[in-house]
C-alpha positions as CSV (number, residue, x, y, z in Angstrom):
1,T,-115.5,48.4,187.3
2,L,-118.0,49.0,184.6
3,L,-116.1,46.8,182.1
4,S,-115.5,44.1,184.7
5,A,-119.4,43.9,185.3
6,F,-119.8,43.9,181.2
7,I,-117.4,41.0,180.8
8,E,-118.9,38.9,183.7
9,Y,-122.3,39.5,182.3
10,D,-121.3,38.5,178.9
11,A,-119.7,35.4,180.0
12,I,-122.9,34.2,181.8
13,P,-125.5,31.9,180.0
14,D,-128.4,34.0,178.8
15,R,-130.9,32.1,181.0
16,E,-128.9,33.0,184.2
17,K,-128.2,36.9,183.3
18,K,-131.5,38.2,184.9
19,Q,-130.7,36.6,188.3
20,W,-127.1,37.6,188.0
21,C,-128.1,41.1,187.7
22,W,-130.5,40.9,190.6
23,D,-127.7,39.3,192.7
24,N,-125.3,42.1,191.7
25,F,-127.6,45.0,192.0
26,I,-127.2,45.8,188.2
27,N,-130.1,46.8,186.0
28,D,-130.7,43.8,183.5
29,R,-132.0,46.3,180.7
30,S,-129.0,48.4,180.9
31,M,-126.8,45.6,180.4
32,Q,-129.0,44.4,177.5
33,S,-128.8,47.8,176.0
34,A,-124.7,47.8,176.4
35,M,-124.8,44.4,174.8
36,D,-127.0,45.7,171.6
37,V,-124.7,48.9,171.4
38,R,-121.6,46.3,171.3
39,K,-123.5,44.3,168.5
40,Q,-124.3,47.3,166.6
41,L,-120.7,48.7,166.7
42,L,-119.3,45.4,165.9
43,G,-121.6,45.3,162.9
44,I,-120.7,49.0,161.7
45,M,-117.0,48.2,162.0
46,K,-117.5,45.0,159.8
47,R,-119.4,46.8,157.1
48,L,-116.8,49.7,157.0
49,G,-113.8,47.1,156.9
50,L,-112.5,48.5,160.0
51,P,-110.1,46.1,162.0
52,I,-111.5,44.8,165.1
53,N,-108.9,45.0,167.8
54,S,-109.0,44.0,171.3
55,S,-106.8,45.3,174.3
56,D,-106.9,41.8,175.5
57,V,-103.3,41.4,174.6
58,K,-103.0,38.4,176.9
59,G,-106.0,36.6,175.5
60,D,-107.1,35.8,179.1
61,G,-110.2,38.3,179.2
62,S,-108.0,40.9,180.9
63,F,-108.0,44.3,179.3
64,S,-105.8,47.2,179.3
65,S,-107.3,49.9,181.4
66,L,-104.9,52.4,179.8
67,D,-106.2,51.7,176.4
68,I,-109.8,51.9,177.3
69,R,-109.3,55.2,179.2
70,K,-107.6,56.5,176.1
71,A,-110.5,55.4,173.9
72,L,-113.0,57.0,176.2
73,S,-110.8,60.3,176.3
74,A,-111.0,60.4,172.4
75,S,-114.8,60.3,172.7
76,M,-115.6,62.2,175.7
77,F,-113.1,65.0,175.5
78,M,-115.8,67.6,175.8
79,Q,-116.6,66.6,179.2
80,V,-113.3,67.1,181.0
81,A,-112.8,68.4,184.5
82,H,-109.5,69.6,185.8
83,R,-108.3,69.7,189.4
84,Q,-107.2,73.1,190.8
85,S,-104.5,73.7,193.3
86,S,-107.3,74.5,195.7
87,G,-108.6,71.0,195.2
88,E,-111.6,71.9,193.6
89,Y,-112.5,70.5,190.0
90,L,-113.5,73.0,187.2
91,T,-115.2,71.8,184.1
92,V,-112.6,73.0,181.3
93,K,-114.6,74.8,178.8
94,D,-117.5,76.4,181.1
95,N,-115.5,76.7,184.4
96,Q,-118.2,75.1,186.5
97,V,-117.1,74.1,190.2
98,V,-117.7,70.3,190.4
99,V,-117.2,67.5,192.9
100,I,-116.7,63.9,192.0
101,H,-120.0,62.0,193.3
102,P,-119.3,60.0,196.3
103,S,-120.3,57.0,194.7
104,S,-117.5,57.0,192.3
105,V,-114.5,54.5,192.5
106,V,-112.1,57.4,191.5
107,T,-110.9,58.5,195.0
108,S,-107.4,59.4,194.0
109,R,-107.9,63.1,193.3
110,P,-106.3,62.9,189.7
111,D,-105.5,66.2,187.9
112,W,-107.9,65.4,184.8
113,V,-110.9,63.4,184.6
114,I,-113.6,62.8,182.1
115,Y,-117.2,62.4,183.0
116,E,-120.4,61.0,181.7
117,D,-123.0,62.8,183.7
118,F,-123.2,66.2,185.4
119,A,-125.9,66.1,188.1
120,L,-127.0,69.1,189.9
121,T,-128.3,68.5,193.5
122,S,-127.1,70.6,196.6
123,K,-123.6,70.5,194.7
124,N,-122.5,70.0,191.0
125,Y,-121.5,66.5,191.0
126,I,-119.8,64.7,188.0
127,R,-120.6,60.7,187.9
128,T,-119.4,58.0,185.9
129,V,-115.8,59.5,186.3
130,T,-112.5,58.0,184.5
131,I,-109.1,59.3,185.1
132,T,-107.6,61.0,181.9
133,N,-104.3,62.6,180.7
134,V,-103.7,66.0,179.3
135,D,-101.2,64.8,176.9
136,W,-104.2,62.5,175.5
137,L,-106.4,65.2,175.3
138,V,-104.1,67.5,173.2
139,E,-103.2,64.4,171.1
140,L,-106.6,63.3,170.4
141,A,-108.7,66.6,170.4
142,P,-106.3,69.6,169.4
143,H,-109.4,71.4,167.7
144,Y,-111.2,71.3,170.9
145,F,-108.4,72.3,173.3
146,E,-107.1,75.2,171.3
147,L,-105.4,77.7,173.7
148,E,-106.8,80.9,172.3
149,N,-110.3,79.6,173.5
150,F,-109.1,79.4,177.1
151,P,-109.0,82.2,179.8
152,K,-105.9,82.2,182.0
153,C,-106.4,79.4,184.4
154,E,-104.5,76.3,185.7
155,A,-106.0,74.1,183.0
156,K,-104.6,76.4,180.3
157,D,-101.1,76.2,182.1
158,D,-101.4,72.4,182.0
159,L,-102.6,72.5,178.2
160,E,-99.6,74.8,177.2
161,K,-97.0,72.3,178.7
162,A,-99.0,69.3,177.1
163,Y,-98.7,71.2,173.7
164,A,-94.9,72.0,174.1
165,Q,-94.3,68.4,175.0
166,L,-96.3,67.4,172.2
167,A,-94.4,69.6,169.7
168,H,-91.2,68.3,171.0
169,R,-91.9,64.8,170.6
170,S,-93.2,65.4,167.1
171,K,-89.9,67.3,166.2
172,K,-87.8,64.5,167.7
173,R,-89.7,62.0,165.6
174,K,-89.1,64.0,162.4
175,T,-85.3,64.3,163.0
176,S,-84.9,60.5,163.9
177,H,-86.4,59.7,160.4
């Protein structure tokens, strides 16, 4: 949803951006800030000689949400919550009971989520939530998800399984070469 809004905003002529934001209940300054961040990141990547890849493989403006969710997981791995069998979410490192904010578009009750914002009101809400995958977390941030650092809990059980699968895949790749 946020990416779709950004793409649409980017495609609008500059003189119409403010009105578009007003019509769509979006903060124009926030969108300008997002555009500035994008420009800065592109500049840094060019200066460092990094390849600039797009997940828009079709070239039609559509993006792979899987690639984007994986990239977000790589950068936000410290802000993860896991759904317990009771249905409650617990933040992974500090075991805070949290609830996905009612304004979230994530309504499917996934096992693992990353979040951008933790808001303490009448409940501990997490906002700007994205579905992630435990396999991505152990692959992208094994240093953070070391099993010795976890108390016995459902998240640790899932992490142990993910590490076992990762080791199995790694072993298969080595024997096939």
